[in-house]
C-alpha positions in Angstrom: -1.0 8.1 46.9 -1.7 5.8 43.9 -2.5 7.5 40.3 -0.2 8.3 37.0 2.4 11.1 37.8 2.0 14.0 36.1 5.5 13.9 34.6 4.5 10.3 32.7 3.5 10.8 29.3 -0.2 10.5 28.9 -1.7 8.0 26.1 -3.0 9.9 23.1 -6.2 9.0 21.4 -6.2 7.3 18.0 -7.2 9.8 15.5 -10.7 9.4 13.8 -10.2 8.0 10.1 -11.6 11.2 8.6 -9.1 13.2 10.7 -6.3 11.3 9.7 -7.5 11.3 5.9 -7.5 15.1 6.2 -4.1 15.4 7.6 -2.8 13.2 4.7 -4.7 15.4 2.3 -2.7 18.5 3.9 0.2 16.7 3.4 0.3 15.1 -0.2 -2.9 17.1 -1.9 -6.0 15.8 -3.5 -5.1 12.6 -5.3 -5.7 12.2 -9.0 -8.8 9.9 -10.0 -7.3 6.3 -10.6 -5.8 5.7 -13.9 -7.3 2.5 -14.5 -10.8 1.7 -13.4 -12.2 -1.3 -15.6 -11.7 -4.5 -13.5 -10.4 -6.5 -16.6 -7.7 -3.8 -16.9 -7.1 -3.6 -13.5 -6.4 -7.0 -13.0 -3.6 -6.4 -16.0 -2.5 -3.7 -14.3 -1.4 -5.5 -11.2 0.0 -8.5 -12.9 1.9 -6.6 -15.8 4.9 -5.6 -13.6 4.0 -7.6 -10.4 6.2 -6.2 -7.3 7.6 -3.0 -8.7 7.4 0.6 -8.8 4.6 2.4 -10.0 6.6 4.1 -12.5 7.9 0.8 -13.9 4.1 -0.7 -13.8 2.9 2.0 -15.7 5.1 2.0 -18.3 4.7 -1.7 -18.6 1.0 -1.5 -19.0 1.4 1.4 -21.6 3.4 -0.9 -23.5 0.8 -3.9 -23.2 -1.9 -1.3 -24.5 0.1 -0.1 -27.4 2.0 -3.0 -28.5 -1.0 -5.7 -27.7 -4.0 -4.3 -26.5 -6.3 -4.7 -23.6 -8.7 -7.1 -24.9 -8.3 -10.9 -23.8 -8.5 -12.1 -27.6 -5.8 -9.9 -28.5 -3.5 -11.1 -25.5 -4.0 -14.4 -26.3 -3.2 -14.0 -29.9 0.2 -12.0 -29.0 3.4 -13.3 -29.8 5.3 -14.7 -26.3 8.3 -12.5 -27.3 6.0 -9.5 -27.1 4.7 -10.3 -23.7 8.1 -11.3 -22.4 9.7 -8.1 -23.4 6.7 -6.2 -21.3 7.4 -8.6 -18.5 11.0 -7.4 -18.4 9.5 -4.3 -16.3 8.7 -6.7 -13.4 11.2 -7.6 -10.5 9.8 -11.3 -11.5 9.8 -11.1 -15.2 9.8 -15.0 -16.1 6.3 -15.6 -15.3 4.6 -12.7 -16.6 3.7 -13.5 -20.0 2.4 -16.9 -18.6 0.3 -15.0 -16.2 -1.0 -12.4 -18.8 -2.2 -15.5 -21.0 -3.8 -17.0 -18.1 -5.6 -13.9 -17.5 -6.9 -13.7 -20.8 -8.0 -17.5 -20.9 -9.8 -17.2 -17.7 -11.7 -13.9 -19.0 -12.8 -15.6 -21.9 -13.6 -19.2 -20.9 -15.4 -18.3 -17.6 -16.7 -14.9 -18.1 -17.3 -14.3 -21.9 -14.9 -12.0 -22.1 -15.7 -8.9 -19.9 -16.0 -9.0 -16.3 -18.4 -6.1 -16.3 -21.5 -8.4 -15.0 -19.2 -9.3 -11.9 -19.6 -5.7 -10.8 -23.3 -6.2 -10.3 -23.1 -9.3 -8.1 -23.1 -9.3 -4.3 -20.0 -8.3 -2.6 -19.0 -12.0 -1.4 -19.6 -13.0 -4.8 -18.1 -10.7 -6.8 -14.7 -11.0 -4.8 -14.6 -14.7 -5.1 -15.3 -14.2 -9.1 -12.1 -11.8 -9.1 -10.1 -14.1 -6.8 -9.8 -17.0 -9.8 -7.4 -14.4 -11.7 -3.4 -14.6 -10.7 -2.4 -12.1 -8.3 -5.6 -11.1 -7.0 -6.6 -12.0 -3.1 -9.4 -10.4 -1.3 -7.2 -7.0 -0.8 -7.0 -6.6 -4.4 -10.3 -7.7 -5.4 -11.8 -5.5 -3.0 -9.7 -2.5 -4.2 -10.9 -3.4 -8.1 -14.7 -3.2 -6.9 -13.9 0.2 -5.4 -11.9 1.6 -8.1 -14.9 0.4 -10.4 -17.5 2.1 -8.2 -19.1 -1.4 -7.6 -19.0 -1.8 -3.8 -18.2 0.9 -1.2 -15.2 -0.9 0.4 -11.9 0.1 1.4 -9.6 -1.9 -0.7 -6.0 -1.7 0.5 -2.8 -3.0 -0.5 0.0 -3.6 2.0 1.2 -0.1 1.8 -2.1 1.5 2.5 -2.8 -1.2 5.5 0.3 -0.3 7.2 -0.8 3.2 8.3 -4.0 2.1 9.7 -2.6 -0.7 11.7 0.3 1.7 13.1 -2.5 4.2 13.9 -4.5 1.6 16.1 -7.1 0.4 13.5 -6.9 -3.5 14.3 -3.8 -5.6 15.2 -0.9 -6.5 13.2 -0.9 -10.3 13.0 1.6 -13.0 11.9 -1.0 -13.8 9.2 -1.3 -11.1 6.7 -5.3 -11.9 6.0 -5.9 -11.5 9.6 -4.1 -8.1 9.8 -5.9 -7.1 7.0 -9.5 -8.3 8.5 -8.5 -7.1 12.0 -8.0 -3.5 10.3 -11.0 -3.5 8.2 -13.3 -4.6 11.3 -11.7 -1.9 13.4 -12.3 0.9 10.8 -15.5 -0.3 9.4 -17.5 2.1 11.9 -15.8 5.0 10.4 -15.9 4.5 6.8 -17.9 7.1 4.6 -20.1 5.7 2.3 -19.7 7.4 -1.2 -17.2 6.4 -3.4 -15.2 9.5 -3.6 -14.0 9.6 -0.5 -13.4 6.0 -0.1 -11.2 5.9 -3.0 -9.4 9.3 -1.8 -8.6 7.5 1.7 -7.1 4.4 -0.2 -4.9 6.4 -2.3 -4.0 8.7 0.4 -3.2 5.7 2.8 -1.3 4.2 0.0 0.8 7.1 -0.8 1.9 7.5 3.1 2.8 3.9 3.2 5.2 4.3 0.4 6.5 7.5 1.2 6.9 8.1 5.1 5.2 5.1 7.0 7.6 2.7 5.3 7.7 -1.1 6.4 11.4 -0.5 7.0 13.1 2.3 8.3 9.5 4.5 8.7 10.2 8.5 8.9 8.0 8.8 11.9 9.9 12.3 12.6 8.3 13.8 9.4 5.0 12.0 9.9 2.0 14.8 10.9 0.3 11.9 12.4 3.0 11.0 15.0 1.5 12.5 17.9 -1.4 10.3 17.5 -0.1 7.1 16.3 0.7 4.3 18.5 3.7 2.6 16.5 5.7 6.1 16.5 4.9 6.7 20.4 6.0 3.0 21.0 9.1 3.7 18.9 10.2 7.1 20.1 10.2 9.8 17.8 12.8 12.0 19.4 15.9 12.7 17.3 18.9 11.1 18.4 22.4 12.5 18.3 24.3 11.1 15.5 27.6 9.3 16.6 30.5 10.9 15.3 32.4 8.8 12.5 35.7 8.9 10.5 38.1 11.6 11.5 36.3 13.0 14.0 35.5 9.8 15.8 39.4 9.3 15.9 40.2 12.8 17.3 37.6 11.7 20.1 39.0 8.7 20.9 42.6 10.1 21.0 41.3 13.2 23.2 39.8 10.6 25.5 43.2 8.3 26.0 44.9 11.6 27.1 45.6 11.9 30.8 43.8 14.4 32.5 45.4 17.4 33.2 46.7 18.0 37.1 44.8 20.6 38.8 46.8 24.0 39.4 
Protein backbone atom coordinates (compact mmCIF):
# COMPACT_ATOMS: atom_id res chain seq x y z
CA UNK A 1 0.00 0.00 0.00
CA UNK A 2 1.21 3.49 -0.78
CA UNK A 3 0.72 6.72 1.10
CA UNK A 4 2.34 8.40 4.05
CA UNK A 5 3.02 6.36 7.15
CA UNK A 6 1.23 7.41 10.33
CA UNK A 7 4.62 7.50 12.00
CA UNK A 8 5.99 10.12 9.62
CA UNK A 9 5.69 13.73 10.79
CA UNK A 10 2.90 15.63 9.10
CA UNK A 11 3.72 18.96 7.52
CA UNK A 12 2.26 21.77 9.60
CA UNK A 13 0.67 24.74 7.93
CA UNK A 14 2.25 28.16 7.92
CA UNK A 15 0.52 30.42 10.42
CA UNK A 16 -1.58 33.29 9.16
CA UNK A 17 0.16 36.61 9.64
CA UNK A 18 -2.49 37.80 12.11
CA UNK A 19 -2.05 34.59 14.11
CA UNK A 20 1.75 34.95 14.19
CA UNK A 21 1.52 38.59 15.28
CA UNK A 22 -0.96 37.69 18.03
CA UNK A 23 1.45 35.05 19.33
CA UNK A 24 4.33 37.52 19.29
CA UNK A 25 2.19 40.11 21.05
CA UNK A 26 1.52 37.55 23.76
CA UNK A 27 5.25 36.92 24.07
CA UNK A 28 6.56 40.48 24.04
CA UNK A 29 3.54 42.59 24.90
CA UNK A 30 2.13 45.45 22.86
CA UNK A 31 5.03 47.63 21.64
CA UNK A 32 5.31 51.31 22.41
CA UNK A 33 4.68 53.72 19.49
CA UNK A 34 7.82 54.55 17.46
CA UNK A 35 9.95 57.17 19.18
CA UNK A 36 10.79 58.94 15.90
CA UNK A 37 8.21 59.46 13.15
CA UNK A 38 9.26 62.61 11.26
CA UNK A 39 10.82 61.51 7.94
CA UNK A 40 13.97 63.65 8.21
CA UNK A 41 14.51 62.60 11.82
CA UNK A 42 14.05 58.95 10.86
CA UNK A 43 16.84 59.32 8.30
CA UNK A 44 19.05 60.83 10.99
CA UNK A 45 18.10 57.94 13.29
CA UNK A 46 19.17 55.41 10.67
CA UNK A 47 22.54 57.10 10.14
CA UNK A 48 23.60 58.60 13.46
CA UNK A 49 24.84 55.26 14.79
CA UNK A 50 24.73 52.88 11.83
CA UNK A 51 24.93 49.12 12.48
CA UNK A 52 24.79 49.33 16.25
CA UNK A 53 22.39 48.49 19.06
CA UNK A 54 19.14 50.35 19.62
CA UNK A 55 20.43 51.65 22.95
CA UNK A 56 23.56 53.19 21.42
CA UNK A 57 21.56 54.56 18.51
CA UNK A 58 19.14 56.25 20.92
CA UNK A 59 22.06 57.67 22.89
CA UNK A 60 23.71 59.07 19.76
CA UNK A 61 20.41 60.52 18.53
CA UNK A 62 19.86 62.24 21.89
CA UNK A 63 23.38 63.70 21.71
CA UNK A 64 22.69 65.03 18.23
CA UNK A 65 19.41 66.58 19.34
CA UNK A 66 20.90 68.19 22.45
CA UNK A 67 24.28 69.33 21.11
CA UNK A 68 23.41 70.20 17.52
CA UNK A 69 19.69 70.02 16.74
CA UNK A 70 17.67 68.02 14.25
CA UNK A 71 17.27 70.65 11.52
CA UNK A 72 19.37 70.55 8.32
CA UNK A 73 20.78 74.08 8.75
CA UNK A 74 21.93 73.40 12.31
CA UNK A 75 23.62 70.17 11.27
CA UNK A 76 25.50 71.91 8.46
CA UNK A 77 26.62 74.62 10.89
CA UNK A 78 27.82 72.12 13.51
CA UNK A 79 31.58 71.75 14.09
CA UNK A 80 33.07 68.62 12.60
CA UNK A 81 34.49 67.65 16.00
CA UNK A 82 30.99 67.64 17.51
CA UNK A 83 29.59 65.30 14.86
CA UNK A 84 32.66 63.08 15.13
CA UNK A 85 32.12 62.80 18.87
CA UNK A 86 28.52 61.71 18.28
CA UNK A 87 29.67 59.25 15.61
CA UNK A 88 31.78 57.35 18.13
CA UNK A 89 28.64 55.48 19.15
CA UNK A 90 28.59 53.76 15.75
CA UNK A 91 30.42 50.61 14.73
CA UNK A 92 31.90 52.54 11.80
CA UNK A 93 32.33 56.02 13.33
CA UNK A 94 34.67 57.52 10.74
CA UNK A 95 31.95 58.15 8.15
CA UNK A 96 29.14 59.30 10.43
CA UNK A 97 29.92 63.02 10.38
CA UNK A 98 30.22 63.02 6.59
CA UNK A 99 26.87 61.25 6.24
CA UNK A 100 25.14 63.69 8.57
CA UNK A 101 26.46 66.64 6.56
CA UNK A 102 25.37 64.91 3.34
CA UNK A 103 21.87 64.28 4.69
CA UNK A 104 21.49 67.94 5.63
CA UNK A 105 22.76 69.10 2.22
CA UNK A 106 20.32 66.86 0.31
CA UNK A 107 17.42 67.97 2.49
CA UNK A 108 18.18 71.64 1.85
CA UNK A 109 19.21 71.53 -1.80
CA UNK A 110 16.62 69.09 -3.13
CA UNK A 111 13.71 69.42 -0.71
CA UNK A 112 13.94 72.94 0.68
CA UNK A 113 14.79 71.79 4.18
CA UNK A 114 11.67 69.71 4.86
CA UNK A 115 10.70 66.22 3.76
CA UNK A 116 7.03 66.49 4.68
CA UNK A 117 5.92 67.01 1.04
CA UNK A 118 7.45 63.61 0.18
CA UNK A 119 4.77 61.97 2.29
CA UNK A 120 2.07 63.17 -0.14
CA UNK A 121 3.74 61.62 -3.19
CA UNK A 122 2.63 58.29 -4.69
CA UNK A 123 4.38 55.34 -3.03
CA UNK A 124 6.94 54.71 -5.77
CA UNK A 125 7.89 58.39 -6.03
CA UNK A 126 8.09 58.77 -2.26
CA UNK A 127 10.42 55.78 -1.97
CA UNK A 128 12.65 57.08 -4.76
CA UNK A 129 12.90 60.47 -3.05
CA UNK A 130 13.89 58.94 0.29
CA UNK A 131 16.43 56.67 -1.36
CA UNK A 132 18.49 59.72 -2.32
CA UNK A 133 19.74 59.78 1.26
CA UNK A 134 22.65 57.61 2.48
CA UNK A 135 21.84 54.19 3.98
CA UNK A 136 18.21 54.38 2.84
CA UNK A 137 17.27 51.48 0.60
CA UNK A 138 13.76 50.32 -0.24
CA UNK A 139 13.10 48.58 3.13
CA UNK A 140 14.19 51.65 5.12
CA UNK A 141 12.19 53.95 2.86
CA UNK A 142 9.07 51.85 3.38
CA UNK A 143 9.60 51.87 7.14
CA UNK A 144 9.94 55.67 7.12
CA UNK A 145 6.68 56.01 5.17
CA UNK A 146 4.95 53.56 7.50
CA UNK A 147 6.07 55.22 10.74
CA UNK A 148 5.16 58.63 9.30
CA UNK A 149 1.71 57.18 8.51
CA UNK A 150 2.01 58.18 4.87
CA UNK A 151 1.64 54.79 3.14
CA UNK A 152 0.29 51.54 4.65
CA UNK A 153 3.26 49.30 3.79
CA UNK A 154 5.02 46.73 5.96
CA UNK A 155 8.50 48.27 6.07
CA UNK A 156 10.96 45.80 7.59
CA UNK A 157 14.67 45.73 8.32
CA UNK A 158 16.68 42.50 8.23
CA UNK A 159 15.63 41.51 11.75
CA UNK A 160 11.96 41.84 10.84
CA UNK A 161 12.31 40.15 7.47
CA UNK A 162 14.05 37.05 8.85
CA UNK A 163 11.11 35.69 10.89
CA UNK A 164 8.75 36.13 7.93
CA UNK A 165 11.03 34.16 5.63
CA UNK A 166 11.56 31.41 8.18
CA UNK A 167 7.83 31.07 8.77
CA UNK A 168 7.40 30.43 5.06
CA UNK A 169 6.44 33.86 3.70
CA UNK A 170 8.55 34.00 0.55
CA UNK A 171 11.98 32.54 -0.11
CA UNK A 172 15.42 33.49 1.11
CA UNK A 173 17.47 34.36 -1.96
CA UNK A 174 21.15 35.17 -2.33
CA UNK A 175 20.18 38.72 -3.17
CA UNK A 176 18.69 40.59 -0.18
CA UNK A 177 16.38 42.69 -2.35
CA UNK A 178 15.00 39.53 -3.97
CA UNK A 179 14.36 38.00 -0.53
CA UNK A 180 12.60 41.17 0.59
CA UNK A 181 10.36 41.30 -2.47
CA UNK A 182 9.58 37.59 -2.17
CA UNK A 183 8.42 37.99 1.44
CA UNK A 184 6.45 41.14 0.66
CA UNK A 185 4.66 39.43 -2.22
CA UNK A 186 3.82 36.40 -0.09
CA UNK A 187 2.51 38.39 2.86
CA UNK A 188 0.64 41.05 0.84
CA UNK A 189 -2.76 39.27 0.78
CA UNK A 190 -2.76 39.06 4.58
CA UNK A 191 -1.64 42.59 5.41
CA UNK A 192 -3.97 44.79 7.45
CA UNK A 193 -4.68 48.20 5.96
CA UNK A 194 -4.59 50.32 9.10
CA UNK A 195 -1.37 51.96 10.27
CA UNK A 196 -1.62 50.83 13.90
CA UNK A 197 -1.70 47.13 12.97
CA UNK A 198 1.07 47.45 10.38
CA UNK A 199 3.35 49.38 12.74
CA UNK A 200 2.76 46.84 15.50
CA UNK A 201 3.52 43.96 13.11
CA UNK A 202 6.76 45.58 11.96
CA UNK A 203 7.88 46.25 15.52
CA UNK A 204 7.04 42.77 16.83
CA UNK A 205 8.70 40.98 13.89
CA UNK A 206 11.82 43.09 14.36
CA UNK A 207 11.98 42.40 18.09
CA UNK A 208 11.52 38.69 17.46
CA UNK A 209 14.40 38.76 14.98
CA UNK A 210 16.58 40.51 17.54
CA UNK A 211 15.78 38.32 20.54
CA UNK A 212 14.90 34.79 19.41
CA UNK A 213 14.88 34.45 15.61
CA UNK A 214 18.50 35.55 15.30
CA UNK A 215 20.58 35.19 12.15
CA UNK A 216 23.12 32.96 13.89
CA UNK A 217 22.14 30.52 16.62
CA UNK A 218 18.39 31.20 16.65
CA UNK A 219 16.68 30.15 19.88
CA UNK A 220 14.03 27.98 18.22
CA UNK A 221 13.51 25.93 21.39
CA UNK A 222 12.15 29.06 23.14
CA UNK A 223 10.00 30.27 20.23
CA UNK A 224 6.22 29.87 20.52
CA UNK A 225 6.00 29.76 16.71
CA UNK A 226 8.35 26.80 16.31
CA UNK A 227 5.51 24.33 15.70
CA UNK A 228 4.43 26.30 12.65
CA UNK A 229 7.87 27.40 11.48
CA UNK A 230 9.37 25.75 8.40
CA UNK A 231 12.89 26.74 9.46
CA UNK A 232 12.53 25.28 12.97
CA UNK A 233 11.07 22.03 11.63
CA UNK A 234 13.89 21.67 9.11
CA UNK A 235 16.53 22.43 11.74
CA UNK A 236 14.96 20.27 14.45
CA UNK A 237 14.17 21.75 17.85
CA UNK A 238 14.36 18.70 20.10
CA UNK A 239 16.72 19.28 23.02
CA UNK A 240 19.99 17.44 22.58
CA UNK A 241 22.00 15.82 25.32
CA UNK A 242 24.99 17.95 26.11
CA UNK A 243 28.38 16.36 25.64
CA UNK A 244 30.34 15.89 28.86
CA UNK A 245 33.30 18.20 29.27
CA UNK A 246 36.18 18.73 31.67
CA UNK A 247 36.71 16.27 34.53
CA UNK A 248 33.45 14.47 33.80
CA UNK A 249 34.61 13.74 30.25
CA UNK A 250 38.00 12.49 31.48
CA UNK A 251 36.31 10.12 33.96
CA UNK A 252 34.15 8.66 31.20
CA UNK A 253 37.20 8.11 28.97
CA UNK A 254 39.02 6.31 31.79
CA UNK A 255 36.00 4.08 32.48
CA UNK A 256 35.64 3.26 28.79
CA UNK A 257 39.26 2.02 28.65
CA UNK A 258 38.96 -0.32 31.64
CA UNK A 259 38.61 -4.00 30.77
CA UNK A 260 35.14 -5.39 31.20
CA UNK A 261 34.72 -7.56 34.35
CA UNK A 262 34.58 -11.32 33.83
CA UNK A 263 31.13 -12.80 34.25
CA UNK A 264 30.69 -14.76 37.47
